[in-house]
C-alpha positions in Angstrom: 0.2 -0.1 0.1 1.6 3.2 -1.1 0.7 6.8 1.2 1.3 10.0 -0.5 3.6 11.9 1.9 2.2 15.7 2.2 -0.8 15.5 0.1 -2.9 17.0 3.1 -0.3 19.7 3.8 0.5 20.8 0.0 -0.3 23.9 -1.0 -2.5 25.0 -3.5 -1.4 27.0 -6.5 -2.2 29.9 -8.4 -3.7 28.9 -11.6 -1.6 31.2 -13.7 1.7 33.0 -13.6 0.1 36.4 -12.5 -2.8 35.9 -10.4 -3.2 38.4 -7.9 -1.6 40.8 -10.8 -3.0 43.7 -13.0 -1.7 45.3 -15.5 -1.3 49.0 -16.1 -4.3 49.2 -18.8 -6.8 47.1 -16.8 -6.1 49.7 -13.3 -6.3 52.4 -15.7 -9.6 51.1 -16.7 -11.0 50.2 -12.9 -9.9 53.1 -11.2 -11.4 55.3 -14.6 -8.6 57.5 -15.1 -5.7 57.5 -18.2 -2.8 55.2 -18.4 -0.7 58.6 -18.7 -2.4 60.0 -15.1 -0.9 56.9 -13.9 2.4 57.1 -15.6 2.4 61.0 -14.3 1.3 59.2 -10.6 4.5 56.5 -10.9 7.1 59.6 -12.4 5.9 61.4 -9.0 5.7 58.7 -7.0 2.4 59.1 -5.1 0.5 56.6 -7.6 0.3 52.7 -6.3 3.7 50.2 -6.3 3.9 48.7 -9.2 6.4 46.9 -10.7 8.2 45.9 -14.7 8.5 43.2 -15.9 10.5 44.3 -19.1 8.1 47.3 -21.1 5.4 45.7 -19.3 4.0 47.4 -15.6 2.2 45.3 -12.9 0.2 46.2 -10.2 -0.3 43.8 -7.0 -3.9 43.5 -6.4 -3.5 43.6 -2.7 -0.9 46.6 -2.8 -4.0 48.4 -5.1 -5.9 47.6 -1.6 -3.4 49.2 0.9 -3.3 52.2 -1.3 -6.9 53.1 -2.1 -7.2 53.0 1.7 -4.4 55.2 2.9 -6.0 57.3 -0.5 -9.5 57.4 2.2 -9.5 60.9 3.7 -12.5 62.6 5.7 -14.6 65.3 3.9 -12.8 68.4 5.9 -14.9 70.2 7.8 -16.7 73.7 6.3 -16.4 76.6 8.6 -19.7 78.0 9.0 -20.4 81.5 6.7 -19.9 84.4 9.2 -22.5 87.0 8.6 -23.0 90.3 10.9 -24.3 90.4 14.1 
């Protein structure tokens, strides 16, 4: 009788190598901005972190969620309109 070693502790393999990553084109579409905007954000280092694979740019989905949460700000309180008393 053969015993399968490590079958219960094996990690599930991702369906593809790039699962969990999104391209610049796809991210621009998801955010509703242009790819040029993402390029400007990258140059200014104000956008989400990315990696370069040759000429392709990819963003890690988990890092995008973290970056989006960092962008969340509460609305500033408006000063009451002062008038004559």
